[in-house]
N, C-alpha and C positions, 0 to 999 in steps of 0.2 A: 638396621637397614641402613648400609649409610647414603647418604643425597648419588654414589652414582650409581645405585640396584637401586633405587627407585622406577618403577616404569615410567616412562616419556609421557603422558598429558598430550593428545591432538584437543589446543586450543580452539581450534575452529569448530572440532567435533562438538568440544564442550561447550561450551555459545551458543550453535544451533541446537544442542538438549532441554539447556536451560530457555532460549528462546522459548518453544515449542511448550514446555513445561510452563511457562507464565503465561501463554498466551489464553488456559483453556478456564483458569482465575478470570481476566481479565476482559473476558469475555460472558460469565456469569453475567462479572460489576456489569457491565454494558448494555446488556438486556433488562438488567433488575434497574440499573435506573433510570431507561428509557421509561420502566411501564411507571416507574415514581414521575418521573416528571407529567406522562400521559395522562394522567391521575388529578395530579396537584391541583387541589381548587383554591387554597391557602400559599401565600409568596415565599410562608417561612420551609414552607416543602420543597414549593418551586427550586429556588433560587441555590437550598445544597444541592438538589440533583442535576442541577445546570452543571454546576463547579461539580460536580461527581462524572460526568460526558466531556467538560474539558480534560480534565487528569487524566480521562480516560483515553482520550485521542494523545497527548500530550507523551503518555509512556507507550502506546501502540505505533508509536513515531520510534523512539529510541527500541523498543521491541527492532521495527522495520531496519533502523539505522543497522545493530548490529549484527543480525544476518546480510543485512547489504555488506558490511565491512569484511565477512565472512566469503563471501560471493567473489567482491572483490581482487580478495587474495588470493583466495584458488582462483582468479581466471574463468570465471561459469558461464560457458560460451554462450554468444548471445542468439536469437531467433534473427536474423534478419531480413529485411523485406525493401520495393523498395513504396516508400511513405513521401503524402506530403510535411516538408517539414513545417509549415505553419498548421497544421492538424497536430503531431507533436506539441508544439506549444501552448497551443490552445485545449491539451488534451493540461499539459505541465500547472498553466492558468489555475482553471481549472479544483484543482487538487488543493492550492492550495488558498479556493477565495473564501473557505473559511474563517481561515485566517486572518486573512482580511478583511471582511469584515468584522470581527472580531475586535478588531485592532486600529479600526480605523484607521485603513490602508486605501488609497485610489492607488488604481493600477490602473495606465495609458498603456495600448500597443496597437503598434503601427506595423503591416503586413502589409506586402503586395497577395493583387489577388489571385496571380498566375501561381499558380505553386511549384516551388520550389520542391524540389524531389531529393531524396538522402535515402541512402542503404540503410536501412538504421530498424533496431531493439526498439518501436515501437513506444513497446509500455514503458523501457529501460532509461531511452532516451528523455522522455517524458521526466521520465522522474528526475534523469540530472537538470532540468530542466529548474522543477520544482523545487530543487533544491536551492537554487541559485535563489528564486523567489521567497522561498522561506527566508532563505539569510535577510535577504532587501524588507519583509517583514517585518525578521524579528529587530534588524538596529533602526529602523525609519520613524521620524515622532508621526504621533496623531496625525490625521488628515494627511499625511507626508506622499507625495506621488514617489511614483513606480512606475517605471519608461521601461517596453519590450521593444524591441522593435528588431526586424524580422531582413536581412538585406542575399540578394544575388552581390558576386563579381564575376567574371569570369563563372569557371570551376569550381569558386569557393562559396557555401554558403557561410551565415554567419547571422549570431544573434547575440541580441544585448542585451541587459538586464540593469538598469542603474536606478539605485534608487538617492537617494537626501540624506540620508539619515548618518552613523557617528561619524565615520570614515575609519581610513587604516593606517597607521602611522605605517613611515615611507621604512624603517625597521623591521614594521612585520609583514610588509608583500610579499618580500619574496620563504616569509614563512605559511602562508592567508591558508595554503591546502595541507599543509603538513594535517596525520589526526591528534587530535586534541587537542590545537594550536590554538592559544585564547591573547591576543594579544592586548592592546593597553585599552582599546577602544572596543571590545570585550569581556576582559576579567570582572569587570565590574554590572556590566549587564544580566538584571534581573531574572531570565529566561536563556542563562545560559545552559546549553546540554550536553548531550557528549563533546563535538567538535571534532565532530566525522565529515556531518552530511557537507562540505565544500574538496574533501578531500573523494568521496566515495563519486563525487559528480564528474570532478576533474579523470577519475580513473577509466567513468562511463565514458566523456567524452572521446576520452583514447584509445579507451577497445572500439569507440567505431570509425579509429584513421583519423580523430581530430585533433583540439588545442585548447586551453582554457587560458584562458590570464582575468590580470584583477591591474587593475586602478584604480589612486586614487588622490586626490589632491592634498589628503592628512586626517586628520583628523577633525572631525566634525561640519567634514565638507565633504560628506556622501560617498559611494563609493560605483563605480560598472565590473560588471563579469560580459569578459567578452569570449563567443565559443566559434571557433569557427567549426567545416565542416567540410569534406566533400564534394560537388555535385555526384547527382548520381543522372552524369548524362549519358542520354538515350532511353533512361527507363519511361515505363509506363506503369499507372495503379493497378491493379486486380480490382475487379468489378466487388463493392460491397457485400456481403453477404447477407437473408432474410433475414428475417427473426418471423420464425412461423410458427409458435409458440401460444397460439391464441390471445386475447387480451392482458393485460398487462394488472385488470381488476379482475379478473374471477372469483369467487371464492375456488376455493382448492381446498382438498385436505392435505394432509403434510402426516409428514412422519418422523419424527427426532429424535437421532439417536445416538449419546453421549454417555458417557463413565457417570459420569458427575454429572446428579441427579440437579446441584444448582443453575448448572452450565444450560442440562435440555427444559427445566424446567421453567425459565427465564426463559430462553428463548421460542417455547411451545409457550407462556403467556403471552408473549407480541406478535405471535401470531393469532388466538386467536381476538387479539385487540384490533390487531388488522384485519377480521371480519373472516380466519379461517378454518377450516374444521384440521385441529392439530390434536394431536398425540404424543407423548415422549415415550424413548423404549432406555432405558439404561443397560444400557450394552448390547454384546455382540448378537448372544445365542437369545434373546427379547427379540433384538429386532428382526432378527430370522426368522424367527416361532411369528414373529406379526403378522411384519412387511410379504409372509409368501401366502400369506393365510387371508391376506385385507388387503384389498386394491386400496394403493394412494396417488395422490396425482403428484406427490414429490416426497424423494423423502432425503431431508438436513441429515451429514451420517458424517462423524467424527472417524478422523482415519486410525489413533492412536494409542486404543483401546486393549486391554488387556485379556489375552485369551483368543477369544474368535472378533480380532481386528473389523477396520469400516474394509477395509478391502477384498475381504472374504465375506463379508455381511451384504455387501453391493453385488457380487457374480454371485451366492447363491439368492437375491429374494430376481435380477434379472431372466438368471436360468427358468425360475417360472413360472409357469402361466399364468398366476397372478399376478406376479408385480414386473412382467415381462414390459409394459405399458408406464411402468413408473419411472418420473423423472429422480431418476439417482445425480445427489448435485453432495461435493463432497468438501466440507467444514473442517477445515482443522489447524494447527497450529505448523504445519507442513508444505512448506509454497518454494521449495527451490523448483528449477527445470524436472530431474527426474524426478519428485517425490507429486508433481502433474501428468508426467508419465505415465506410470505406475496405476496412478486412477483412470487417465480412460482406459487402460489398457484392462484397468477391475472392469467397464462398465459405468465410470460419472461421464456424465455430460458435461457438468462442470468442477470445479477445484477452488473454491474460494477458502481466504487463509482467515482464518483468527485474529485478531476479534474482525465478524464480519462486520459495516455500515447498514446497525436496524434500519433502515428506511427503505434500504435495496429488497429489503428481506420481505416489504408489503404485497 
């Protein structure tokens, strides 16, 4: 078979499947690292466990970036609504706060009190802001100041992210948003990653009808990234939904469903450590047998299982008399909008992408 006869490979599909396959072992590593840390009484055990958690977080970001690269390349649809730009920026700050604390960076946020409304997919726009902040953290010195300013001028809203870090050489400014671009200030940095975070940020901002520019006086003189977005004139905010699930600290009975024993056992142990009653089921048929005969408050179900998948598990449990009141949560490596819609149609109330933040399971 010559090169012309070889079947074409959909690189995007390959990367999507690869990311999913990697998320399953990463979830198991994350759960067990948390267990080691929570039970460590010796610094010799605690420090390696914390190091594993940090590396899991970095690997998770790489996996997220790979999937985001696929999404922006395919122009994945946004779910837009009028949102407060201040709330979006605050969400972007939250997702990078741990990185700021770890790297000893300080952030100053200046935003007007009056909401600035934009038509946006809040999660995706917050991700774009988060990528800019992550970039600022990565290239700033310890104790470095990062400034975030939100303003409105007429029908245009701006978000400025400014750092005191490594700066950008003049010849690199024109290509700083290109994928895999590593300029002079970045090529020797100890935490160089894929180099697609800024590219993803630009694509997401453009998808919202906005633009983004980079400014720097040169190497060693910091950098500023300026986002411009159209204001949603005449729009109003939707009322926030109320959480009716009860107190977060209630002791719950939880069924953990995953064909990976390491992943299922790790999450089960984490839930037990948080004071819940947890039990593992290793595959679709076992989950149906248990979930339709015994009542559980919550079922955490992996989607991509061989044979009977998680979608069918959800359908069977939700239709049974015993499982009809079980809160179904998809815990999976598949995180695209169409995956979330399939989960919703199957009966899942929530859709979480692996590796899940362990503390959110408490």
